[in-house]
N, C-alpha and C positions, 0 to 999 in steps of 0.2 A: 586489453579489454576496456580500459578507460574508467570513467566514473560509473560506479554501480549504484543503482537506486532501488529501493524497496517501496512498493505501493501497498498501502493499507486502505481497504475499502469495505464498506458495509456490504454484506452478502445476505444475511438472514432476512427472509421475507421477500427477497427479490427473485425474479425469474433469471434463468441462466442468460437469456438474451439481454436483460437490463444490466446484469453484472458485466458481461463481456463488452457491452456498448460503452459503459463508463470506463472500463479498463482500457479499451481501444483509444478513447480520447486522451486519457492520461499517458498512455504509451506513445501516442503521436507527439504530445507535448515534450516528452522525454527525448524522443528522437530529434526534435527541433533543437534541443540543447546538446545533442550528441552524447546523451547518457544512455547507458545500457540498463534495461529493466531486468531485475531478477525475477524469473518466472515462479510465481507462487500461486498460480491458479491450478489447484489440484482437482483432478477428475476421478481419482480412485475413491474407494469406499473407506472412510475412516471416521472416527468420532470427532466432534468439534475440538476437543482438547488435543487430540493428535494433530489436527490441522494447525492449531495454534502453536504447538511445540515445533512443528516443522517451519512454520512462518518465522518464529522468533529465531530459530537457528539460521534460517536464510538471511534474516535481517542483520545478523552479526557480520556478514560480509559486505554490507552496503556502506557506501560513503555517506548517504543520507536517506531519510525516510519521507515519503510523500503521503499525506493523509488526504483522502478524496471525499468530497460531498457527504455530509451527515455521518462521518466516521464515528462521532460521539455516541451514536445510537447503537453501535455494535459492541458487545462486551469484549469480543476478541480484539477489535480495533482499539478499545480503551486500554486493554492490557498491552497491546503492541506499543501504544503511545507511552505508557508508563515505562516500559522496558527501554524504549528509545531515549526517553528523557533521563532515566536513571543511569544509563550507560553512555551518555554523552553523544548520542547521534544527533546530527543536524536535522531539524524537523522543518518541513515545508507543508503548506496547505494548498490544495488545488481545487478550484471550482470548475467542474466540467461544463457548466452552462456559460459562464462568463470567460472561461479560460484564464482566469486570474490565478497567479501563483504567488503566494505570500510566504515570507519567512516566519518561522515560529520559534519555539523553545521557551 
């Protein structure tokens, strides 16, 4: 399966189209690097906390975590960042407008 990546992105307050557009750009960048993106775009009905629990569980299998545009504005993204940091995941930051990928941690 190769290198697995987890994408954390702001969702609250965005339309489904806006969320999927940013995700598509991030997924295309990952494909260029031959990374496999863990699918964490959930469409079923659950509470925000249930989604967060699933996401953190999925993150556990990732080789690294990519935080996308304005992730700091989302409480779930901030908690995912804290979990990634505390559990030693490699953190990257991706800007979907400039397509810039930066190392974090």
